[in-house]
C-alpha positions as CSV (number, residue, x, y, z in Angstrom):
1,X,18.5,-23.9,38.5
2,X,16.5,-26.6,37.0
3,X,13.2,-24.8,38.2
4,X,14.3,-21.6,36.5
5,X,15.0,-23.5,33.3
6,X,11.4,-25.1,33.6
7,X,9.8,-21.5,34.4
8,X,11.6,-20.2,31.2
9,X,10.6,-23.2,29.0
10,X,6.8,-22.6,30.0
11,X,7.1,-18.7,29.4
12,X,8.7,-19.5,26.0
13,X,5.8,-22.0,25.3
14,X,3.1,-20.1,26.5
15,X,4.0,-16.9,24.7
16,X,3.7,-18.8,21.4
17,X,0.2,-19.7,22.3
18,X,-0.5,-16.1,23.3
19,X,0.9,-15.2,20.1
20,X,-1.2,-17.5,18.1
21,X,-4.5,-16.2,20.1
22,X,-3.1,-12.4,19.5
23,X,-2.5,-12.5,15.6
24,X,-5.3,-14.8,14.7
25,X,-8.7,-15.8,15.5
26,X,-7.5,-19.4,16.0
27,X,-9.4,-20.4,19.1
28,X,-7.5,-22.3,21.6
29,X,-9.0,-24.0,24.7
30,X,-9.4,-21.5,27.9
31,X,-7.5,-24.2,29.8
32,X,-4.3,-24.0,27.8
33,X,-2.0,-21.1,29.5
34,X,-1.2,-18.0,27.3
35,X,1.4,-15.6,28.0
36,X,1.4,-12.3,25.9
37,X,4.4,-10.9,27.1
38,X,6.9,-11.6,24.6
39,X,4.4,-12.7,21.6
40,X,6.1,-10.4,19.0
41,X,9.2,-12.4,18.5
42,X,6.8,-15.5,17.4
43,X,5.0,-13.3,14.6
44,X,7.4,-14.3,11.7
45,X,6.6,-18.1,12.7
46,X,3.0,-17.2,13.0
47,X,3.2,-15.8,9.6
48,X,4.6,-19.1,8.1
49,X,1.9,-21.1,9.6
50,X,-0.7,-18.8,8.3
51,X,0.8,-18.7,4.9
52,X,1.2,-22.8,5.0
53,X,-2.7,-22.9,5.9
54,X,-3.4,-20.6,3.0
55,X,-1.3,-22.5,0.6
56,X,-3.1,-25.6,1.8
57,X,-6.7,-24.0,1.0
58,X,-5.3,-22.7,-2.3
59,X,-4.5,-26.3,-3.3
60,X,-8.0,-27.5,-2.4
61,X,-9.7,-24.9,-4.2
62,X,-7.5,-25.9,-7.3
63,X,-8.5,-29.3,-7.1
64,X,-12.1,-28.3,-7.0
65,X,-11.8,-26.3,-10.3
66,X,-11.8,-22.8,-9.2
67,X,-9.9,-20.4,-11.5
68,X,-6.8,-18.6,-10.3
69,X,-8.2,-15.2,-10.1
70,X,-11.2,-16.5,-7.9
71,X,-8.8,-18.6,-5.9
72,X,-6.5,-15.6,-5.4
73,X,-9.5,-13.7,-4.2
74,X,-10.8,-16.3,-1.8
75,X,-7.1,-16.5,-0.3
76,X,-6.7,-12.9,0.2
77,X,-10.1,-12.9,1.8
78,X,-9.5,-15.6,4.1
79,X,-6.3,-14.1,5.1
80,X,-7.8,-11.2,6.3
81,X,-10.4,-13.2,7.9
82,X,-7.9,-15.3,9.9
83,X,-6.0,-12.2,11.3
84,X,-9.5,-10.4,12.0
85,X,-8.7,-7.4,10.1
86,X,-6.0,-6.9,12.7
87,X,-3.4,-5.6,10.2
88,X,-5.5,-4.0,7.7
89,X,-6.9,-1.7,10.3
90,X,-3.5,-0.4,10.8
91,X,-3.3,0.6,7.2
92,X,-6.3,2.3,7.0
93,X,-5.7,4.2,10.3
94,X,-2.1,4.9,9.3
95,X,-3.1,6.1,5.9
96,X,-5.8,8.8,7.8
97,X,-2.5,9.6,9.9
98,X,-0.2,10.2,7.0
99,X,-3.2,12.7,5.3
100,X,-2.7,15.3,8.3
101,X,0.2,17.7,7.7
102,X,0.2,18.5,11.5
103,X,2.5,15.8,12.8
104,X,0.9,16.7,16.5
105,X,-2.5,15.8,15.2
106,X,-1.7,12.6,13.4
107,X,-1.9,10.2,16.5
108,X,-5.2,11.9,17.4
109,X,-6.6,11.3,14.0
110,X,-5.3,7.7,13.9
111,X,-7.1,6.8,17.3
112,X,-10.3,7.8,15.6
113,X,-12.7,4.9,15.2
114,X,-14.3,6.5,12.3
115,X,-12.1,5.6,8.9
116,X,-11.5,8.3,6.6
117,X,-11.6,8.6,2.9
118,X,-7.5,8.1,2.9
119,X,-7.8,4.9,5.1
120,X,-10.6,3.2,2.8
121,X,-8.3,3.9,-0.4
122,X,-5.3,2.4,1.3
123,X,-7.0,-0.8,2.3
124,X,-8.8,-1.1,-0.8
125,X,-5.4,-0.5,-2.8
126,X,-4.0,-3.4,-0.4
127,X,-6.5,-5.7,-1.2
128,X,-6.8,-5.0,-4.9
129,X,-3.0,-5.3,-5.6
130,X,-2.7,-8.7,-3.3
131,X,-5.5,-10.2,-5.4
132,X,-3.9,-9.5,-8.8
133,X,-0.5,-10.0,-7.6
134,X,-1.3,-13.7,-6.3
135,X,-3.4,-14.2,-9.6
136,X,-0.1,-13.9,-11.7
137,X,1.9,-16.3,-9.6
138,X,0.9,-19.7,-10.9
139,X,3.6,-22.0,-9.9
140,X,5.0,-22.1,-6.0
141,X,1.9,-20.2,-5.0
142,X,2.3,-21.6,-1.4
143,X,6.0,-20.9,-1.0
144,X,5.0,-17.3,-2.0
145,X,2.3,-17.1,0.3
146,X,4.4,-18.0,3.3
147,X,7.4,-15.9,2.3
148,X,4.9,-12.7,2.1
149,X,3.3,-13.4,5.3
150,X,6.7,-14.0,7.2
151,X,8.9,-11.4,6.1
152,X,5.9,-8.9,6.7
153,X,5.8,-10.2,10.1
154,X,9.5,-9.9,10.4
155,X,9.5,-6.5,9.4
156,X,7.1,-5.7,12.2
157,X,9.7,-7.1,14.5
158,X,12.4,-4.8,13.3
159,X,9.8,-1.9,13.5
160,X,9.4,-2.9,17.1
161,X,13.1,-3.7,17.9
162,X,14.8,-0.5,16.3
163,X,12.3,2.3,16.1
164,X,11.0,4.3,18.9
165,X,7.3,3.7,20.0
166,X,5.3,6.9,19.9
167,X,2.9,6.8,22.6
168,X,3.3,5.8,26.0
169,X,0.5,3.2,26.1
170,X,-1.4,1.5,23.4
171,X,-2.1,-1.7,21.8
172,X,1.5,-2.0,20.6
173,X,3.5,-0.7,23.9
174,X,3.7,-4.0,25.4
175,X,5.7,-5.5,22.4
176,X,8.2,-2.6,22.4
177,X,8.4,-3.4,26.4
178,X,9.2,-7.1,25.9
179,X,11.4,-7.4,23.0
180,X,14.8,-8.5,23.2
181,X,17.5,-7.6,20.8
182,X,18.8,-9.2,18.8
183,X,17.4,-12.6,20.0
184,X,13.8,-12.0,18.9
185,X,15.0,-10.4,15.6
186,X,17.6,-13.2,14.7
187,X,15.0,-15.9,15.7
188,X,12.3,-14.9,13.2
189,X,15.1,-14.4,10.5
190,X,16.5,-18.0,11.1
191,X,13.1,-19.3,10.8
192,X,12.3,-17.7,7.5
193,X,15.9,-18.4,6.2
194,X,15.3,-22.1,7.0
195,X,12.0,-22.3,5.2
196,X,13.7,-20.9,2.2
197,X,16.4,-23.7,2.4
198,X,13.6,-26.3,2.8
199,X,12.0,-24.8,-0.5
200,X,15.5,-24.7,-2.5
201,X,16.2,-28.5,-1.1
202,X,12.7,-29.8,-2.4
203,X,13.2,-27.8,-5.7
204,X,16.8,-27.6,-6.3
205,X,16.1,-26.1,-9.8
206,X,14.4,-23.2,-8.5
207,X,17.4,-22.1,-6.5
208,X,17.4,-18.6,-7.9
209,X,13.8,-18.2,-7.4
210,X,14.2,-19.0,-3.7
211,X,17.4,-16.8,-3.2
212,X,15.9,-13.8,-5.0
213,X,12.3,-14.4,-2.8
214,X,14.3,-14.3,0.2
215,X,16.5,-11.3,-0.6
216,X,13.1,-9.3,-2.1
217,X,11.4,-10.2,1.2
218,X,14.2,-9.1,3.7
219,X,14.8,-5.8,1.7
220,X,11.2,-5.0,1.4
221,X,10.6,-5.8,5.0
222,X,13.2,-3.6,6.3
223,X,12.8,-0.9,3.7
224,X,8.7,-0.3,4.5
225,X,9.7,-0.5,8.4
226,X,12.1,2.4,7.9
227,X,10.0,4.3,5.7
228,X,7.0,4.6,8.4
229,X,9.4,5.4,10.8
230,X,10.8,8.6,8.4
231,X,7.3,9.6,7.7
232,X,6.2,9.5,11.5
233,X,9.2,9.8,13.2
234,X,8.9,6.4,15.1
235,X,5.9,3.8,15.2
236,X,2.9,2.8,17.1
237,X,0.4,-0.4,16.9
238,X,-1.3,0.9,13.7
239,X,2.0,1.2,11.6
240,X,3.3,-2.0,13.1
241,X,-0.1,-3.5,11.1
242,X,0.7,-1.3,8.1
243,X,4.5,-2.6,7.8
244,X,2.9,-6.2,7.9
245,X,0.1,-5.4,4.9
246,X,2.5,-3.2,2.8
247,X,5.3,-5.5,3.0
248,X,3.2,-8.8,2.0
249,X,1.8,-6.6,-0.7
250,X,5.2,-5.4,-2.4
251,X,6.7,-8.9,-2.0
252,X,3.7,-10.5,-3.9
253,X,3.9,-7.8,-6.4
254,X,7.6,-8.6,-7.1
255,X,7.2,-12.1,-6.9
256,X,4.5,-11.8,-9.7
257,X,7.4,-10.6,-12.0
258,X,8.5,-14.4,-12.0
259,X,4.9,-15.3,-12.5
260,X,5.5,-19.3,-13.1
């Protein structure tokens, strides 16, 4: 029994390392064991970590004296670099697929390595909206970055858990294969809720903002995943990435209404 528990703990820990390697460009030593079989459950937590790192960099840029618009552009650019453009590539491929009226040809178009006009427009729109929205957020920018990043990835977990995968193989197929419901969905949800609780404890006067951000984030993450399912009849690895990026973008846009 103890050996089984030990092996489960090892698998649990190594899947976290696998998630870091898969979802980011952060290098880990080759001697570190990595397990890629159940990494999707970690994506909201990886998102929290990425948002926290971006928040630290944003604070450093503020100390140096960069204007808020320049800081926002640098932060969004670094966020794309940190993921290796993994999710943004999904946005562009999904947009090219949506431009095809024949549903049977959509997957073929999305697999094409050449990005079409609709993909370029969608990718450009994502980047511009993120920069403009983040520039309008003056206070609690770090918390906003963490919420957007984490909820976007929680939306991806929901897409994997509750909607069919459209291809027999592919870069997202193993996510579906090893997804555990409801454990993996609830794990990410609890992590993001806990972060909201920490924010409210640190800034009790901003409890409305904390609850609003959590409600907005959860609603958008669920809505975007459902929308892509409605349009495609399911999901692929590309639409998983699109769910992350569009959720992040819409969350930042709505948080910008609060501004400061």
